[in-house]
Backbone as a printed PyTorch tensor [residue, N CA C, xyz], in Angstrom:
tensor([[[  0.8570,  -1.2090,   0.0000],
         [  0.0000,   0.0000,   0.0000],
         [  0.8820,   1.2450,   0.0000]],

        [[  0.5530,   2.1950,  -0.8340],
         [  1.3580,   3.4030,  -0.9200],
         [  1.1010,   4.3090,   0.2690]],

        [[  2.1520,   4.9030,   0.7780],
         [  2.0170,   5.8040,   1.9160],
         [  1.4640,   7.1580,   1.5170]],

        [[  1.4160,   7.4520,   0.2480],
         [  0.9640,   8.7790,  -0.1870],
         [ -0.5300,   8.8320,  -0.4910]],

        [[ -1.2250,   7.6960,  -0.3120],
         [ -2.6520,   7.6740,  -0.6330],
         [ -3.4370,   8.5800,   0.2870]],

        [[ -3.1020,   8.5740,   1.5940],
         [ -3.8670,   9.3420,   2.5730],
         [ -3.4600,  10.8050,   2.6540]],

        [[ -2.3850,  11.1950,   1.9630],
         [ -1.9510,  12.5880,   2.0120],
         [ -2.9130,  13.4730,   1.2390]],

        [[ -3.2490,  14.6710,   1.7540],
         [ -4.1510,  15.5620,   1.0230],
         [ -3.4730,  16.0840,  -0.2290]],

        [[ -4.2380,  16.2880,  -1.2840],
         [ -3.6220,  16.7750,  -2.5320],
         [ -3.1460,  18.2060,  -2.3730]],

        [[ -2.0620,  18.5510,  -3.0640],
         [ -1.5400,  19.9050,  -3.0290],
         [ -2.4170,  20.8000,  -3.8920]],

        [[ -2.5860,  22.0550,  -3.4920],
         [ -3.3880,  22.9580,  -4.3290],
         [ -2.7210,  23.1810,  -5.6690]],

        [[ -3.5550,  23.3670,  -6.6810],
         [ -3.0140,  23.5700,  -8.0200],
         [ -2.1960,  24.8470,  -8.1020]],

        [[ -2.5990,  25.8420,  -7.3100],
         [ -1.8730,  27.1020,  -7.3430],
         [ -2.0400,  27.7930,  -6.0020]],

        [[ -0.9460,  28.2620,  -5.4240],
         [ -1.0220,  28.9530,  -4.1480],
         [ -1.6740,  30.3100,  -4.3410]],

        [[ -2.4830,  30.7620,  -3.3770],
         [ -3.1340,  32.0730,  -3.5260],
         [ -2.1180,  33.1910,  -3.6080]],

        [[ -2.3790,  34.1330,  -4.5030],
         [ -1.4960,  35.2530,  -4.7040],
         [ -2.0020,  36.4560,  -3.9320]],

        [[ -1.0890,  37.3580,  -3.5910],
         [ -1.4550,  38.5730,  -2.8830],
         [ -0.6480,  39.7230,  -3.4400]],

        [[ -1.2480,  40.9150,  -3.4610],
         [ -0.5350,  42.0770,  -3.9630],
         [  0.5400,  42.5350,  -2.9990]],

        [[  0.3720,  42.2360,  -1.7010],
         [  1.3590,  42.6240,  -0.6880],
         [  2.0760,  41.3780,  -0.2060]],

        [[  2.9000,  40.8030,  -1.0800],
         [  3.5560,  39.5350,  -0.7590],
         [  4.4970,  39.6780,   0.4200]],

        [[  5.2570,  40.7840,   0.4840],
         [  6.2250,  40.9370,   1.5600],
         [  5.5210,  41.0170,   2.9100]],

        [[  4.3790,  41.6990,   2.9840],
         [  3.6520,  41.8080,   4.2410],
         [  3.0970,  40.4550,   4.6670]],

        [[  2.6400,  39.6920,   3.7070],
         [  2.0890,  38.3840,   4.0410],
         [  3.1790,  37.4820,   4.6030]],

        [[  4.3440,  37.4550,   3.9590],
         [  5.4560,  36.6360,   4.4380],
         [  5.8930,  37.0920,   5.8200]],

        [[  5.9260,  38.3790,   6.0190],
         [  6.3540,  38.9130,   7.3040],
         [  5.3830,  38.5150,   8.4000]],

        [[  4.0810,  38.5540,   8.0780],
         [  3.0800,  38.1990,   9.0730],
         [  3.1550,  36.7230,   9.4340]],

        [[  3.5590,  35.8760,   8.4850],
         [  3.6820,  34.4490,   8.7940],
         [  4.8690,  34.1860,   9.7100]],

        [[  5.9500,  34.9180,   9.5060],
         [  7.1670,  34.6470,  10.2600],
         [  7.1630,  35.2920,  11.6360]],

        [[  6.5070,  36.4490,  11.7730],
         [  6.5550,  37.1760,  13.0300],
         [  5.1980,  37.1420,  13.7150]],

        [[  5.1430,  36.8730,  15.0220],
         [  3.8640,  36.8930,  15.7250],
         [  3.3230,  38.3060,  15.8110]],

        [[  2.0090,  38.4130,  15.9010],
         [  1.3810,  39.7260,  15.9880],
         [  1.7270,  40.3770,  17.3260]],

        [[  2.0680,  41.6540,  17.2670],
         [  2.3990,  42.3830,  18.4940],
         [  2.0080,  43.8300,  18.2870]],

        [[  1.2520,  44.3780,  19.2380],
         [  0.8190,  45.7650,  19.1670],
         [  1.7720,  46.6150,  19.9900]],

        [[  2.5510,  47.4620,  19.3160],
         [  3.4780,  48.3420,  20.0130],
         [  2.7360,  49.5600,  20.5300]],

        [[  3.1570,  50.0510,  21.6910],
         [  2.5570,  51.2370,  22.2740],
         [  3.0850,  52.5130,  21.6230]],

        [[  4.2800,  52.4490,  21.0680],
         [  4.9250,  53.6300,  20.4980],
         [  4.6980,  53.7140,  18.9970]],

        [[  4.7500,  54.9270,  18.4450],
         [  4.7330,  55.0620,  16.9850],
         [  5.9730,  54.4050,  16.3700]],

        [[  5.8340,  53.9890,  15.1250],
         [  6.9380,  53.2930,  14.4630],
         [  8.1720,  54.1760,  14.3530]],

        [[  7.9950,  55.4770,  14.1120],
         [  9.1440,  56.3680,  13.9590],
         [  9.9550,  56.4640,  15.2460]],

        [[  9.2780,  56.4760,  16.3920],
         [  9.9780,  56.5510,  17.6840],
         [ 10.7420,  55.2510,  17.9440]],

        [[ 10.1170,  54.1210,  17.6600],
         [ 10.7810,  52.8370,  17.8570],
         [ 11.9980,  52.6930,  16.9380]],

        [[ 11.8690,  53.1490,  15.7090],
         [ 12.9920,  53.0550,  14.7770],
         [ 14.1460,  53.9490,  15.2100]],

        [[ 13.8430,  55.1170,  15.7740],
         [ 14.9100,  55.9720,  16.3090],
         [ 15.6350,  55.2760,  17.4580]],

        [[ 14.8780,  54.6060,  18.3250],
         [ 15.4990,  53.8700,  19.4190],
         [ 16.3360,  52.7050,  18.9340]],

        [[ 15.8500,  52.0090,  17.9160],
         [ 16.5950,  50.8850,  17.3500],
         [ 17.8840,  51.3800,  16.7050]],

        [[ 17.7980,  52.4820,  15.9750],
         [ 18.9940,  53.0350,  15.3330],
         [ 20.0060,  53.4950,  16.3800]],

        [[ 19.5240,  54.1130,  17.4480],
         [ 20.4080,  54.5260,  18.5360],
         [ 21.1260,  53.3160,  19.1300]],

        [[ 20.3980,  52.2460,  19.3530],
         [ 20.9680,  51.0250,  19.9190],
         [ 22.0240,  50.4320,  19.0010]],

        [[ 21.7240,  50.3530,  17.6940],
         [ 22.6590,  49.7460,  16.7540],
         [ 23.9300,  50.5760,  16.6010]],

        [[ 23.7900,  51.9080,  16.4820],
         [ 24.9800,  52.7380,  16.3450],
         [ 25.8490,  52.6790,  17.6000]],

        [[ 25.2140,  52.6030,  18.7470],
         [ 25.9670,  52.4810,  20.0000],
         [ 26.7520,  51.1760,  20.0160]],

        [[ 26.1000,  50.0800,  19.6700],
         [ 26.7820,  48.7770,  19.6980],
         [ 27.9160,  48.7120,  18.6870]],

        [[ 27.6890,  49.2110,  17.4780],
         [ 28.7390,  49.1640,  16.4630],
         [ 29.9490,  49.9910,  16.8780]],

        [[ 29.7000,  51.1330,  17.5020],
         [ 30.8060,  51.9710,  17.9600],
         [ 31.5770,  51.2940,  19.0980]],

        [[ 30.8540,  50.6960,  20.0450],
         [ 31.5160,  50.0210,  21.1510],
         [ 32.2720,  48.7820,  20.6900]],

        [[ 31.7340,  48.0710,  19.7040],
         [ 32.4390,  46.9070,  19.1740],
         [ 33.7370,  47.3320,  18.4910]],

        [[ 33.6890,  48.4430,  17.7430],
         [ 34.8960,  48.9310,  17.0760],
         [ 35.9570,  49.3340,  18.0890]],

        [[ 35.5590,  50.0430,  19.1390],
         [ 36.5050,  50.4030,  20.1970],
         [ 37.0930,  49.1560,  20.8590]],

        [[ 36.2450,  48.1560,  21.0550],
         [ 36.6630,  46.9130,  21.7040],
         [ 37.7070,  46.1850,  20.8480]],

        [[ 37.4660,  46.1110,  19.5350],
         [ 38.3810,  45.3910,  18.6500],
         [ 39.6570,  46.1800,  18.3750]],

        [[ 39.5740,  47.5080,  18.4270],
         [ 40.7720,  48.3310,  18.2180],
         [ 41.6040,  48.4640,  19.4920]],

        [[ 40.9910,  48.2600,  20.6290],
         [ 41.6960,  48.4760,  21.8850],
         [ 41.8930,  49.9430,  22.1890]],

        [[ 41.1160,  50.8100,  21.5260],
         [ 41.2350,  52.2530,  21.7180],
         [ 39.9950,  52.9190,  21.1460]],

        [[ 39.6550,  54.0780,  21.6700],
         [ 38.5350,  54.8400,  21.1520],
         [ 38.9640,  55.6270,  19.9140]],

        [[ 38.0260,  56.3120,  19.3070],
         [ 38.2930,  57.0550,  18.0760],
         [ 39.3520,  58.1390,  18.3080]],

        [[ 40.3680,  58.1800,  17.4420],
         [ 41.4710,  59.1680,  17.4880],
         [ 42.3180,  59.0640,  18.7590]],

        [[ 42.3060,  57.9140,  19.4190],
         [ 43.1120,  57.7300,  20.6220],
         [ 44.4440,  57.0770,  20.2340]],

        [[ 45.5520,  57.6680,  20.6600],
         [ 46.8830,  57.1400,  20.3710],
         [ 47.3820,  56.3570,  21.5880]],

        [[ 47.6050,  55.0800,  21.3900],
         [ 48.0590,  54.2280,  22.4770],
         [ 48.8970,  53.0810,  21.9160]],

        [[ 49.9610,  52.6640,  22.5990],
         [ 50.7720,  51.5410,  22.1130],
         [ 50.0750,  50.1920,  22.2170]],

        [[ 48.9750,  50.1280,  22.9410],
         [ 48.2620,  48.8580,  23.0990],
         [ 47.1970,  48.6460,  22.0200]],

        [[ 47.1180,  49.5410,  21.0530],
         [ 46.1120,  49.4050,  19.9960],
         [ 46.3470,  48.1230,  19.2090]],

        [[ 45.2520,  47.4150,  18.8710],
         [ 45.3630,  46.1440,  18.1510],
         [ 44.7440,  46.1980,  16.7550]],

        [[ 44.0510,  47.2780,  16.4230],
         [ 43.4270,  47.3860,  15.1120],
         [ 43.2300,  48.8690,  14.7820]],

        [[ 42.8210,  49.1550,  13.5500],
         [ 42.6740,  50.5360,  13.1150],
         [ 41.3730,  50.6970,  12.3330]],

        [[ 40.7710,  51.8590,  12.4630],
         [ 39.5700,  52.1810,  11.6950],
         [ 39.9560,  52.5640,  10.2690]],

        [[ 39.1240,  52.1220,   9.3410],
         [ 39.3190,  52.4630,   7.9280],
         [ 38.0320,  53.0630,   7.3690]],

        [[ 37.5140,  54.0660,   8.0660],
         [ 36.2880,  54.7030,   7.6090],
         [ 35.0710,  53.8590,   7.9320]],

        [[ 33.9830,  54.0960,   7.2150],
         [ 32.7550,  53.3440,   7.4330],
         [ 31.9320,  53.3590,   6.1430]],

        [[ 30.9520,  52.4970,   6.1100],
         [ 30.0590,  52.4610,   4.9560],
         [ 28.6180,  52.5380,   5.4420]],

        [[ 27.7470,  53.0390,   4.5790],
         [ 26.3400,  53.2020,   4.9230],
         [ 25.5320,  52.0330,   4.3720]],

        [[ 24.5480,  51.6070,   5.1390],
         [ 23.6600,  50.5410,   4.7070],
         [ 22.2880,  50.7440,   5.3340]],

        [[ 21.2980,  50.1000,   4.7570],
         [ 19.9460,  50.1410,   5.3130],
         [ 19.7310,  48.9520,   6.2310]],

        [[ 19.0080,  49.1840,   7.3160],
         [ 18.6460,  48.1120,   8.2370],
         [ 17.1170,  48.0490,   8.2570]],

        [[ 16.5680,  46.9280,   7.8370],
         [ 15.1170,  46.7820,   7.7210],
         [ 14.5540,  45.9950,   8.8980]],

        [[ 13.3900,  46.4140,   9.3800],
         [ 12.6530,  45.7100,  10.4220],
         [ 11.2200,  45.5050,   9.9410]],

        [[ 10.4040,  44.9000,  10.7830],
         [  9.0180,  44.6410,  10.4070],
         [  8.1720,  45.9090,  10.4040]],

        [[  8.6800,  47.0140,  10.9450],
         [  7.8940,  48.2540,  10.9880],
         [  8.5250,  49.3590,  10.1490]],

        [[  9.6530,  49.0920,   9.5080],
         [ 10.3020,  50.1130,   8.6920],
         [ 11.8070,  49.8990,   8.6530]],

        [[ 12.5040,  50.8530,   8.0930],
         [ 13.9530,  50.7430,   7.9580],
         [ 14.6130,  52.0600,   8.3400]],

        [[ 15.9260,  51.9980,   8.5850],
         [ 16.6860,  53.1820,   8.9290],
         [ 18.1250,  52.9930,   8.4490]],

        [[ 18.8660,  54.0880,   8.2550],
         [ 20.2490,  53.9750,   7.7880],
         [ 21.2080,  53.7430,   8.9500]],

        [[ 22.2960,  53.0480,   8.6510],
         [ 23.3390,  52.7650,   9.6380],
         [ 24.6980,  53.1200,   9.0470]],

        [[ 25.6090,  53.5440,   9.9130],
         [ 27.0110,  53.6990,   9.5500],
         [ 27.7900,  52.5600,  10.1970]],

        [[ 28.3380,  51.6830,   9.3830],
         [ 29.0590,  50.5020,   9.8670],
         [ 30.5530,  50.7420,   9.7100]],

        [[ 31.3250,  50.7280,  10.7940],
         [ 32.7680,  50.9920,  10.6920],
         [ 33.5140,  49.8780,   9.9650]],

        [[ 34.5630,  50.2650,   9.2510],
         [ 35.5070,  49.3340,   8.6230],
         [ 36.7320,  49.2120,   9.5300]],

        [[ 37.3070,  48.0110,   9.5890],
         [ 38.5480,  47.7840,  10.3230],
         [ 39.6400,  47.3510,   9.3650]],

        [[ 40.8830,  47.7320,   9.6580],
         [ 42.0040,  47.3580,   8.8090],
         [ 42.2210,  45.8510,   8.8300]],

        [[ 42.1860,  45.2550,  10.0160],
         [ 42.3990,  43.8180,  10.1520],
         [ 41.0790,  43.1450,  10.4830]],

        [[ 40.7350,  42.1440,   9.6960],
         [ 39.4730,  41.4340,   9.9080],
         [ 39.5600,  40.5560,  11.1540]],

        [[ 38.4960,  40.5890,  11.9460],
         [ 38.4080,  39.7290,  13.1240],
         [ 37.2160,  38.8020,  12.9300]],

        [[ 37.4370,  37.4800,  12.8730],
         [ 36.3120,  36.5550,  12.6270],
         [ 35.3050,  36.5930,  13.7760]],

        [[ 34.0720,  36.8810,  13.4350],
         [ 33.0080,  36.9800,  14.4280],
         [ 31.6610,  36.9900,  13.7120]],

        [[ 30.6180,  36.7480,  14.4880],
         [ 29.2650,  36.8980,  13.9620],
         [ 28.9380,  38.3860,  13.9460]],

        [[ 28.4110,  38.8590,  12.8480],
         [ 28.1140,  40.2780,  12.7130],
         [ 27.0000,  40.6980,  13.6650]],

        [[ 27.1900,  41.8380,  14.3250],
         [ 26.1410,  42.3910,  15.1770],
         [ 24.9000,  42.7030,  14.3540]],

        [[ 25.1140,  43.2210,  13.1440],
         [ 23.9760,  43.5490,  12.2840],
         [ 23.1750,  42.2970,  11.9480]],

        [[ 23.8650,  41.1950,  11.6850],
         [ 23.1750,  39.9540,  11.3460],
         [ 22.3760,  39.4200,  12.5360]],

        [[ 22.9680,  39.4400,  13.7180],
         [ 22.2320,  38.9480,  14.8900],
         [ 21.0680,  39.8650,  15.2350]],

        [[ 21.2690,  41.1850,  15.1390],
         [ 20.1750,  42.1130,  15.4290],
         [ 19.0450,  41.9480,  14.4290]],

        [[ 19.3770,  41.6180,  13.1900],
         [ 18.3500,  41.3700,  12.1780],
         [ 17.4740,  40.1930,  12.5810]],

        [[ 18.1150,  39.1430,  13.0900],
         [ 17.3630,  37.9530,  13.4890],
         [ 16.5240,  38.2050,  14.7370]],

        [[ 17.0030,  39.0650,  15.6270],
         [ 16.3030,  39.3430,  16.8910],
         [ 15.5710,  40.6810,  16.8560]],

        [[ 15.2700,  41.1890,  15.6600],
         [ 14.7130,  42.5390,  15.5560],
         [ 13.3890,  42.6870,  16.2930]],

        [[ 12.5200,  41.6810,  16.2400],
         [ 11.2280,  41.7920,  16.9280],
         [ 11.4150,  41.8300,  18.4410]],

        [[ 12.3140,  40.9990,  18.9790],
         [ 12.5860,  41.0190,  20.4170],
         [ 13.1620,  42.3680,  20.8460]],

        [[ 14.0230,  42.9490,  20.0200],
         [ 14.6150,  44.2450,  20.3530],
         [ 13.5470,  45.3320,  20.3430]],

        [[ 12.6530,  45.2950,  19.3590],
         [ 11.5680,  46.2790,  19.3030],
         [ 10.6650,  46.1690,  20.5230]],

        [[ 10.3700,  44.9520,  20.9380],
         [  9.5350,  44.7570,  22.1390],
         [ 10.2380,  45.3080,  23.3810]],

        [[ 11.5450,  45.0520,  23.4980],
         [ 12.2960,  45.5470,  24.6530],
         [ 12.3530,  47.0690,  24.6560]],

        [[ 12.5570,  47.6810,  23.4900],
         [ 12.6000,  49.1420,  23.4250],
         [ 11.2390,  49.7490,  23.7290]],

        [[ 10.1870,  49.1040,  23.2780],
         [  8.8330,  49.5770,  23.5760],
         [  8.5770,  49.5420,  25.0770]],

        [[  9.0520,  48.4920,  25.7350],
         [  8.8820,  48.3530,  27.1840],
         [  9.7420,  49.3660,  27.9370]],

        [[ 10.9780,  49.5800,  27.4690],
         [ 11.8780,  50.5200,  28.1310],
         [ 11.3410,  51.9410,  28.0350]],

        [[ 10.8070,  52.3070,  26.8780],
         [ 10.2860,  53.6620,  26.7030],
         [  9.1020,  53.9160,  27.6180]],

        [[  8.3330,  52.8750,  27.9000],
         [  7.1490,  53.0350,  28.7470],
         [  7.4970,  53.0060,  30.2290]],

        [[  8.3360,  52.0530,  30.6300],
         [  8.6130,  51.8480,  32.0540],
         [  9.8590,  52.5630,  32.5410]],

        [[ 10.7540,  52.9450,  31.6380],
         [ 11.9950,  53.5840,  32.0500],
         [ 13.1990,  52.6970,  31.7920]],

        [[ 14.3410,  53.3290,  31.6230],
         [ 15.5820,  52.6070,  31.3340],
         [ 16.3070,  52.2870,  32.6290]],

        [[ 16.6130,  51.0180,  32.8210],
         [ 17.3820,  50.5710,  33.9800],
         [ 18.6690,  49.9110,  33.4960]],

        [[ 19.6200,  49.7900,  34.3910],
         [ 20.8910,  49.1450,  34.0410],
         [ 20.6710,  47.6860,  33.6580]],

        [[ 19.7470,  47.0160,  34.3550],
         [ 19.4640,  45.6220,  34.0410],
         [ 18.8740,  45.4470,  32.6480]],

        [[ 17.9230,  46.3260,  32.2840],
         [ 17.3290,  46.2500,  30.9490],
         [ 18.3770,  46.5240,  29.8770]],

        [[ 19.2030,  47.5450,  30.0940],
         [ 20.2360,  47.8820,  29.1180],
         [ 21.2450,  46.7450,  28.9760]],

        [[ 21.6420,  46.1410,  30.0910],
         [ 22.6070,  45.0330,  30.0360],
         [ 22.0390,  43.8380,  29.2810]],

        [[ 20.7730,  43.5030,  29.5530],
         [ 20.1520,  42.3660,  28.8720],
         [ 20.0330,  42.6100,  27.3760]],

        [[ 19.7110,  43.8510,  27.0000],
         [ 19.5780,  44.1830,  25.5770],
         [ 20.9250,  44.0930,  24.8670]],

        [[ 21.9630,  44.6280,  25.4910],
         [ 23.3000,  44.5770,  24.8860],
         [ 23.7980,  43.1340,  24.7900]],

        [[ 23.6260,  42.3810,  25.8410],
         [ 24.1310,  41.0060,  25.8780],
         [ 23.4400,  40.1190,  24.8480]],

        [[ 22.1780,  40.4160,  24.5220],
         [ 21.4460,  39.5810,  23.5680],
         [ 21.9860,  39.7180,  22.1480]],

        [[ 22.6070,  40.8550,  21.8220],
         [ 23.0650,  41.1050,  20.4580],
         [ 24.5880,  41.0340,  20.3410]],

        [[ 25.2980,  41.2700,  21.4370],
         [ 26.7700,  41.2620,  21.4050],
         [ 27.2670,  39.8770,  21.0500]],

        [[ 28.2670,  39.7920,  20.1610],
         [ 28.7040,  38.4960,  19.6400],
         [ 30.1270,  38.1210,  20.0450]],

        [[ 30.7960,  38.9290,  20.8560],
         [ 32.1530,  38.6290,  21.3040],
         [ 32.1460,  38.2950,  22.7900]],

        [[ 33.2970,  37.8320,  23.2780],
         [ 33.4060,  37.5750,  24.7140],
         [ 33.2250,  38.8920,  25.4700]],

        [[ 32.4300,  38.8320,  26.5180],
         [ 32.0810,  40.0550,  27.2340],
         [ 32.0870,  39.7770,  28.7280]],

        [[ 33.0430,  40.3830,  29.4410],
         [ 33.1100,  40.2120,  30.8880],
         [ 32.0300,  41.0490,  31.5610]],

        [[ 31.7240,  40.7190,  32.8090],
         [ 30.7040,  41.4740,  33.5540],
         [ 31.1090,  42.9290,  33.7340]],

        [[ 32.4040,  43.1700,  33.8780],
         [ 32.8850,  44.5370,  34.0770],
         [ 32.6700,  45.3820,  32.8260]],

        [[ 33.0050,  44.8130,  31.6620],
         [ 32.8340,  45.5530,  30.4080],
         [ 31.3530,  45.7480,  30.1100]],

        [[ 30.5440,  44.7260,  30.3730],
         [ 29.1070,  44.8400,  30.1610],
         [ 28.5030,  45.9380,  31.0270]],

        [[ 28.9440,  46.0120,  32.2810],
         [ 28.4490,  47.0620,  33.1730],
         [ 28.8510,  48.4440,  32.6580]],

        [[ 30.0540,  48.5480,  32.0860],
         [ 30.4880,  49.8200,  31.5250],
         [ 29.6540,  50.2180,  30.3130]],

        [[ 29.3440,  49.2470,  29.4580],
         [ 28.4860,  49.5250,  28.3040],
         [ 27.1000,  49.9870,  28.7530]],

        [[ 26.5460,  49.2920,  29.7310],
         [ 25.2050,  49.6360,  30.2090],
         [ 25.1810,  51.0300,  30.8260]],

        [[ 26.2360,  51.3800,  31.5670],
         [ 26.2960,  52.7130,  32.1850],
         [ 26.3350,  53.8090,  31.1260]],

        [[ 26.9520,  53.5370,  29.9630],
         [ 26.9800,  54.5130,  28.8730],
         [ 25.6430,  54.5590,  28.1210]],

        [[ 24.9880,  53.4090,  28.0390],
         [ 23.7940,  53.3220,  27.2040],
         [ 22.5370,  53.8590,  27.8960]],

        [[ 22.4530,  53.7270,  29.2100],
         [ 21.2500,  54.1750,  29.9260],
         [ 20.9720,  55.6640,  29.7160]],

        [[ 21.9730,  56.5710,  29.8340],
         [ 21.6850,  57.9910,  29.5590],
         [ 21.1990,  58.2390,  28.1310]],

        [[ 21.7040,  57.4770,  27.1700],
         [ 21.2330,  57.6160,  25.7960],
         [ 19.7800,  57.1930,  25.6670]],

        [[ 19.4160,  56.1160,  26.3700],
         [ 18.0210,  55.6830,  26.3620],
         [ 17.1100,  56.7340,  26.9810]],

        [[ 17.5720,  57.3720,  28.0510],
         [ 16.7580,  58.4150,  28.6860],
         [ 16.5970,  59.6230,  27.7650]],

        [[ 17.6450,  59.9660,  27.0360],
         [ 17.5260,  61.0550,  26.0560],
         [ 16.5050,  60.7000,  24.9890]],

        [[ 16.5280,  59.4510,  24.5420],
         [ 15.5490,  58.9900,  23.5550],
         [ 14.1370,  59.0300,  24.1230]],

        [[ 13.9540,  58.5990,  25.3510],
         [ 12.6290,  58.5940,  25.9800],
         [ 12.0790,  60.0100,  26.1260]],

        [[ 12.9440,  60.9670,  26.3930],
         [ 12.5080,  62.3470,  26.6100],
         [ 12.4320,  63.1610,  25.3230]],

        [[ 12.6870,  62.5110,  24.1850],
         [ 12.5880,  63.2010,  22.9130],
         [ 13.7250,  64.1540,  22.6400]],

        [[ 14.8860,  63.9330,  23.2510],
         [ 16.0340,  64.8100,  23.0450],
         [ 16.7670,  64.5230,  21.7530]],

        [[ 17.7880,  65.3150,  21.4930],
         [ 18.6010,  65.1640,  20.2880],
         [ 19.5030,  63.9400,  20.4410]],

        [[ 19.3700,  63.0010,  19.5220],
         [ 20.1550,  61.7710,  19.5850],
         [ 21.4900,  61.8940,  18.8800]],

        [[ 21.7420,  63.0120,  18.2230],
         [ 23.0400,  63.2420,  17.5960],
         [ 23.3170,  62.3810,  16.3880]],

        [[ 22.2600,  61.9840,  15.6590],
         [ 22.4720,  61.1690,  14.4680],
         [ 23.1580,  61.9900,  13.3880]],

        [[ 24.1540,  61.3880,  12.7420],
         [ 24.8090,  62.0330,  11.6180],
         [ 23.9730,  61.8220,  10.3560]],

        [[ 23.9190,  62.8250,   9.4830],
         [ 23.1980,  62.6170,   8.2150],
         [ 23.9030,  61.5610,   7.3760]],

        [[ 23.1500,  60.6030,   6.8920],
         [ 23.6890,  59.5090,   6.0890],
         [ 23.0520,  59.5590,   4.7170]],

        [[ 23.8890,  59.6050,   3.7040],
         [ 23.4030,  59.6350,   2.3310],
         [ 23.6790,  58.2700,   1.7090]],

        [[ 22.6170,  57.5430,   1.4510],
         [ 22.7430,  56.2270,   0.8560],
         [ 22.7320,  56.3800,  -0.6590]],

        [[ 23.8370,  56.0320,  -1.2950],
         [ 23.9420,  56.1670,  -2.7430],
         [ 23.4060,  54.9230,  -3.4160]],

        [[ 22.9470,  55.1050,  -4.6220],
         [ 22.4400,  53.9860,  -5.4040],
         [ 23.5880,  53.1090,  -5.8630]],

        [[ 23.2950,  51.8440,  -6.0970],
         [ 24.3240,  50.9310,  -6.5890],
         [ 24.7090,  51.2370,  -8.0360]],

        [[ 23.8250,  51.9270,  -8.7370],
         [ 24.1380,  52.2700, -10.1160],
         [ 25.2870,  53.2630, -10.1460]],

        [[ 26.2270,  53.0810, -11.0150],
         [ 27.3920,  53.9310, -11.0740],
         [ 27.0090,  55.3720, -11.3660]],

        [[ 27.6670,  56.2730, -10.6640],
         [ 27.3880,  57.6840, -10.8680],
         [ 27.7920,  58.0910, -12.2740]],

        [[ 26.9520,  58.9070, -12.9040],
         [ 27.2370,  59.3930, -14.2380],
         [ 26.7480,  58.4900, -15.3410]],

        [[ 26.2690,  57.2950, -14.9960],
         [ 25.7720,  56.3940, -16.0200],
         [ 24.3450,  56.7830, -16.3600]],

        [[ 24.0670,  57.0810, -17.6090],
         [ 22.7610,  57.5220, -18.0280],
         [ 22.0430,  56.4030, -18.7530]],

        [[ 20.7520,  56.3020, -18.4530],
         [ 19.9390,  55.2970, -19.1130],
         [ 19.2820,  55.9040, -20.3480]],

        [[ 19.0900,  55.1090, -21.3790],
         [ 18.4160,  55.5740, -22.5690],
         [ 16.9170,  55.5820, -22.3260]],

        [[ 16.1920,  56.5080, -22.9360],
         [ 14.7400,  56.5480, -22.7590],
         [ 14.1060,  55.2500, -23.2020]],

        [[ 13.0170,  54.8980, -22.5130],
         [ 12.3290,  53.6560, -22.8580],
         [ 11.7770,  53.7480, -24.2690]],

        [[ 11.8770,  52.6700, -24.9930],
         [ 11.3340,  52.6230, -26.3300],
         [ 12.2950,  53.0770, -27.4010]],

        [[ 13.4440,  53.6290, -27.0340],
         [ 14.4110,  54.0760, -28.0330],
         [ 15.1670,  52.8730, -28.5700]],

        [[ 15.1990,  52.6630, -29.8770],
         [ 15.8880,  51.4820, -30.4180],
         [ 17.3800,  51.5770, -30.2150]],

        [[ 18.0710,  50.4610, -29.9930],
         [ 19.5200,  50.4900, -29.8100],
         [ 20.2310,  50.8930, -31.0900]],

        [[ 21.3620,  51.5520, -30.9190],
         [ 22.1670,  51.9610, -32.0580],
         [ 23.1370,  50.8370, -32.4060]],

        [[ 23.0300,  50.3210, -33.6180],
         [ 23.8790,  49.2160, -34.0420],
         [ 25.0260,  49.7460, -34.8630]],

        [[ 26.2250,  49.2600, -34.5800],
         [ 27.3900,  49.6820, -35.3450],
         [ 27.3790,  48.9910, -36.7010]],

        [[ 27.7120,  49.7160, -37.7190],
         [ 27.7170,  49.1770, -39.0780],
         [ 29.1530,  49.0890, -39.5660]],

        [[ 29.5510,  47.9060, -39.9290],
         [ 30.8950,  47.6830, -40.4550],
         [ 30.8820,  47.8480, -41.9640]],

        [[ 31.8730,  48.5290, -42.5420],
         [ 31.8950,  48.6730, -44.0010],
         [ 32.0990,  47.3310, -44.6810]],

        [[ 31.4230,  47.1690, -45.7940],
         [ 31.4980,  45.8910, -46.5350],
         [ 32.8660,  45.7130, -47.1480]]])
């Protein structure tokens, strides 16, 4: 007897939707009603990500920005801009470059996977207030390198005042980021419908 006899037949065609990305997102992420507007949550998420990326760079370099020390282990090589997308919107990020590559899981990649949990935590922090414990738990969930309790406490002590500034609607000090298109600058497209110009070789 065939084992496939009792299996239900597959539909001839899966239902289509005009908002395919929203449908996929709704299947993957559980429904959650945030108390804050999306713009406020995205500002908090961007603040969190820029803080972590800066602290990770300092950690891997063994020195802060423009600090001269013989114990330095790496060097900054500028940064690049990228978009970070969440289930409620996207925001720009400045990701630092390092001269020497250090094998690790990317903070951006882990934050992408935990984006809904981070949004829920930020929504809760904005409502109830920022504490050292909340800040430490949030940092530890996304940090991908070895992190001692002393360093974690130092990160949390720096991050809590930033969270309070965000909660009170203060200036977060975001730098303007201009995201350029992947298309090469100066490359012009021909108008639609214009026939291509074919080169003619003399007979």
